[in-house]
C-alpha positions as CSV (number, residue, x, y, z in Angstrom):
1,M,24.1,30.9,-55.8
2,S,23.8,32.7,-59.3
3,D,26.1,30.0,-60.7
4,L,23.3,27.2,-60.4
5,F,21.1,29.4,-62.9
6,D,21.4,30.9,-66.3
7,I,21.9,34.7,-65.3
8,P,22.6,37.5,-67.8
9,E,25.8,38.9,-66.7
10,A,25.7,42.4,-68.1
11,P,25.3,44.9,-65.3
12,V,22.0,47.1,-65.5
13,R,23.9,50.5,-65.6
14,N,20.3,52.9,-64.9
15,P,18.5,52.0,-62.0
16,R,15.1,50.6,-62.7
17,I,12.3,51.2,-60.3
18,I,9.8,48.4,-60.3
19,A,6.4,48.4,-58.2
20,V,5.1,44.9,-57.3
21,V,1.3,45.6,-57.3
22,N,-2.0,44.2,-57.2
23,Q,-4.9,45.6,-55.7
24,K,-6.3,41.9,-54.4
25,G,-4.6,40.8,-51.3
26,G,-3.0,37.4,-51.1
27,V,-1.8,36.9,-54.4
28,G,1.8,36.4,-53.5
29,K,2.5,40.1,-53.9
30,T,5.1,40.6,-51.1
31,T,6.6,37.1,-51.3
32,T,7.5,37.9,-55.1
33,A,8.9,41.4,-54.0
34,I,11.2,39.8,-51.5
35,N,12.2,36.8,-53.5
36,V,12.8,38.9,-56.6
37,A,15.0,41.3,-54.6
38,T,16.8,38.6,-53.4
39,A,17.7,37.0,-56.5
40,M,18.7,39.9,-58.2
41,A,21.1,40.5,-55.2
42,A,22.5,37.2,-56.1
43,C,22.8,37.7,-59.4
44,Q,25.3,40.6,-58.1
45,R,22.8,43.6,-58.7
46,R,22.6,46.3,-55.9
47,V,19.0,46.2,-54.9
48,L,16.8,48.4,-52.6
49,L,13.3,46.8,-51.4
50,V,11.1,49.3,-50.3
51,D,8.4,48.2,-47.8
52,L,5.0,50.5,-48.5
53,D,2.7,48.5,-47.1
54,P,1.5,48.9,-43.6
55,Q,1.4,45.2,-42.8
56,G,5.1,45.3,-43.0
57,N,5.4,41.9,-44.2
58,A,8.3,42.4,-46.2
59,S,9.8,43.7,-43.5
60,T,9.4,41.1,-41.3
61,G,10.1,38.6,-44.0
62,M,13.5,40.0,-44.1
63,G,14.0,39.3,-40.7
64,L,13.3,43.1,-39.3
65,S,11.0,43.1,-36.5
66,P,8.0,45.8,-36.6
67,H,8.1,46.5,-32.9
68,I,11.7,47.9,-33.0
69,K,11.7,51.9,-33.2
70,R,13.3,52.9,-36.2
71,N,12.7,55.2,-39.2
72,G,11.4,54.0,-42.3
73,S,9.2,54.5,-45.5
74,Y,6.8,56.4,-42.8
75,H,9.2,58.8,-41.9
76,V,10.8,59.4,-45.6
77,L,7.4,60.1,-47.0
78,L,6.5,62.6,-44.4
79,G,9.8,64.1,-44.8
80,L,10.9,63.3,-41.2
81,A,13.8,61.7,-42.5
82,Q,16.2,61.1,-44.9
83,L,16.5,58.0,-47.3
84,G,20.0,57.1,-46.5
85,P,20.0,56.8,-42.9
86,S,16.8,55.0,-43.1
87,V,17.8,52.4,-45.2
88,R,19.2,49.1,-43.5
89,P,21.4,46.4,-44.7
90,S,19.8,42.9,-44.7
91,R,21.8,39.7,-44.3
92,I,21.9,39.3,-48.3
93,P,24.8,41.0,-49.5
94,G,23.8,43.5,-52.2
95,L,20.2,44.0,-50.9
96,D,19.0,46.8,-48.4
97,I,15.7,47.4,-47.3
98,L,13.7,50.6,-46.4
99,P,11.4,49.1,-43.8
100,A,7.8,49.6,-42.8
101,S,6.4,50.4,-39.2
102,P,3.1,50.4,-37.8
103,D,2.7,54.1,-38.1
104,L,2.3,53.8,-42.0
105,A,-1.2,52.7,-41.5
106,G,-2.0,56.3,-41.0
107,V,0.0,58.1,-43.4
108,E,-2.4,58.5,-46.1
109,I,-4.4,61.0,-44.0
110,E,-1.2,62.9,-43.1
111,L,-0.3,63.0,-46.6
112,V,-3.5,64.5,-47.6
113,N,-2.6,68.1,-47.2
114,L,0.7,68.2,-48.0
115,P,2.1,69.5,-51.4
116,E,2.8,66.8,-54.2
117,R,1.2,64.3,-51.9
118,E,1.4,61.8,-55.1
119,Y,5.3,62.5,-55.4
120,R,6.5,62.1,-52.4
121,L,8.4,58.7,-53.0
122,R,9.6,59.7,-56.5
123,N,11.1,63.0,-55.2
124,T,12.9,61.2,-52.2
125,L,14.2,58.5,-54.5
126,G,15.2,60.9,-57.1
127,K,17.3,62.6,-54.5
128,S,19.1,59.6,-53.0
129,H,22.6,59.2,-53.8
130,H,22.6,55.5,-53.1
131,S,23.6,53.7,-56.2
132,Y,21.0,50.6,-57.1
133,D,20.9,48.6,-60.1
134,Y,16.9,48.3,-59.0
135,V,14.5,49.6,-56.5
136,V,11.9,46.9,-55.9
137,I,8.4,48.5,-53.8
138,D,6.2,46.1,-52.4
139,C,2.9,48.2,-52.5
140,P,-0.2,47.4,-50.2
141,P,-3.3,45.5,-51.6
142,S,-5.3,48.9,-52.6
143,M,-5.2,51.9,-54.7
144,G,-4.9,54.5,-52.1
145,L,-2.2,57.4,-51.8
146,L,0.7,54.7,-51.2
147,T,0.2,52.9,-54.1
148,L,-0.1,56.0,-56.1
149,N,3.2,57.2,-54.6
150,A,4.8,53.9,-55.6
151,L,3.4,54.2,-59.3
152,T,4.6,57.8,-59.9
153,A,7.8,56.9,-58.5
154,S,8.2,53.9,-60.6
155,Q,9.0,53.1,-64.2
156,Q,7.7,49.8,-64.4
157,M,4.9,47.6,-62.8
158,L,5.3,43.9,-62.1
159,I,1.8,42.3,-61.5
160,P,1.8,38.9,-59.5
161,L,-1.5,37.1,-60.5
162,Q,-2.9,34.3,-58.8
163,C,-4.4,31.4,-60.8
164,E,-7.9,32.0,-59.9
165,F,-11.3,32.2,-61.3
166,Y,-11.5,36.1,-60.9
167,A,-7.9,36.8,-61.9
168,L,-9.1,38.2,-65.4
169,E,-11.3,40.5,-63.9
170,G,-9.1,41.9,-61.1
171,L,-6.3,42.4,-64.0
172,S,-8.7,44.3,-66.2
173,H,-9.1,46.8,-63.0
174,L,-5.7,47.2,-62.8
175,L,-4.9,47.7,-66.3
176,N,-7.3,50.5,-66.3
177,T,-5.4,51.8,-63.2
178,H,-2.2,51.7,-65.0
179,A,-3.7,53.6,-68.4
180,Q,-5.1,56.5,-65.6
181,I,-1.8,56.7,-63.7
182,R,-0.1,57.3,-67.2
183,Q,-2.5,59.8,-68.2
184,G,-2.6,61.9,-65.4
185,F,0.7,61.2,-63.1
186,N,3.6,59.2,-64.8
187,P,3.3,58.9,-68.5
188,N,6.6,56.6,-68.6
189,L,4.9,53.9,-66.3
190,E,5.3,50.6,-68.2
191,I,4.0,47.0,-67.3
192,L,7.2,44.9,-67.0
193,G,4.9,41.9,-66.9
194,I,2.6,39.6,-65.2
195,V,3.6,36.7,-63.1
196,L,1.6,33.7,-62.5
197,T,1.7,32.8,-58.8
198,M,0.2,29.9,-56.4
199,Y,0.4,27.5,-59.9
200,D,-0.8,24.3,-59.4
201,G,-0.8,22.0,-62.4
202,R,-2.9,19.6,-60.8
203,N,-5.7,22.0,-60.6
204,A,-7.6,22.2,-64.0
205,L,-9.1,25.6,-63.1
206,C,-5.5,26.9,-62.4
207,V,-4.3,25.5,-65.6
208,Q,-7.4,26.9,-67.4
209,V,-6.8,30.4,-66.0
210,A,-3.0,30.4,-66.6
211,Q,-3.9,29.4,-70.4
212,D,-6.5,32.0,-70.6
213,V,-4.1,34.9,-69.3
214,R,-1.4,33.7,-71.7
215,S,-3.6,33.7,-74.6
216,H,-4.8,37.1,-73.9
217,F,-1.3,38.9,-72.9
218,G,1.0,36.7,-74.7
219,A,4.6,37.7,-74.2
220,L,3.8,40.1,-71.3
221,V,3.3,37.1,-68.9
222,F,6.5,35.6,-67.9
223,A,7.5,32.2,-68.7
224,N,8.3,31.1,-65.1
225,E,5.4,30.5,-62.9
226,I,5.5,30.5,-59.3
227,P,4.3,27.1,-57.7
228,R,2.6,26.3,-54.5
229,N,5.5,25.6,-52.6
230,V,6.0,24.7,-48.7
231,K,9.3,26.2,-48.6
232,V,8.2,29.3,-49.9
233,S,5.2,29.5,-47.4
234,E,7.5,28.7,-44.5
235,A,10.4,31.0,-45.3
236,P,8.8,34.0,-43.7
237,S,8.1,32.5,-40.5
238,H,11.7,32.2,-40.3
239,G,12.5,35.9,-41.1
240,V,14.6,34.7,-44.5
241,P,13.5,34.9,-48.2
242,A,12.9,31.5,-49.6
243,L,16.1,31.6,-51.5
244,I,17.9,31.8,-48.2
245,Y,15.6,28.9,-46.5
246,D,16.1,26.6,-49.1
247,V,17.9,27.4,-52.4
248,R,17.2,24.5,-54.1
249,S,13.4,24.3,-53.7
250,V,11.1,24.5,-56.8
251,G,9.8,27.9,-55.7
252,S,13.1,29.3,-55.3
253,R,14.4,28.1,-58.7
254,S,11.0,29.6,-60.1
255,Y,11.8,33.1,-58.3
256,M,15.7,32.7,-59.9
257,G,14.1,32.0,-63.6
258,L,11.7,35.2,-62.8
259,A,14.6,37.4,-61.9
260,S,16.8,36.0,-64.9
261,E,13.6,37.0,-67.0
262,I,13.3,40.6,-65.4
263,I,17.1,41.4,-65.9
264,Q,16.7,40.0,-69.3
265,R,13.8,42.3,-70.5
266,N,15.6,45.2,-69.1
267,Q,18.8,44.7,-70.9
268,E,16.7,44.2,-74.2
269,K,15.0,47.8,-73.4
270,L,18.5,49.4,-73.1
271,A,20.0,48.0,-75.9
272,S,17.2,48.7,-78.2
């Protein structure tokens, strides 16, 4: 699959942990996490997808039923299970997943009185003996303890931004959160980039928002925009990423291009 695209060939030597985050729901966050992880695996990177959203959409989008009892991110966060045995292989070679479960909805209450409650995920990933090039974390659409755990564990934030009227206002809040996390919990957290999602070039407002975001944030915005695409929308109902459902769709090609940009940016950081 990777031979269809212009993908950097040099491997990533140091694991990169990326939190896919936006406090607003419905912006394509989970879709981005799933398809970026899949595209990276297609580029022969070893990837772990961590489902940290109680809705568990990343898990179901990868074909894992939420009704089957299994250890997952809930058990790992509370120290009830080790990361290694809780990880599940996906049908995509090179891509594993740490699934969510319905129990995750109450984990923030259970975490409150635990030691180092903000660092549970970081400590777990740090102790892992698994060798991944990338760890991609799908965060819940809120700024509670789950998202805080993801941001303290990550080196980078990937921000999906829907091209709508309130986009810049929501982004300003997210950037303030980033500054607070750096100051109080994780000084090494950087913004990997902003990806414009649900883009429709026929919609004047959508085009204007995209132009405004690029004007304000320049090179921080990825060149590849994720369009509104039927195949991308249909894929989760089949329990597969869009790249598996229809690799030649415009949405799949956009996610392959985005993955290429992410890999390229990280290679440039390693080289600098």
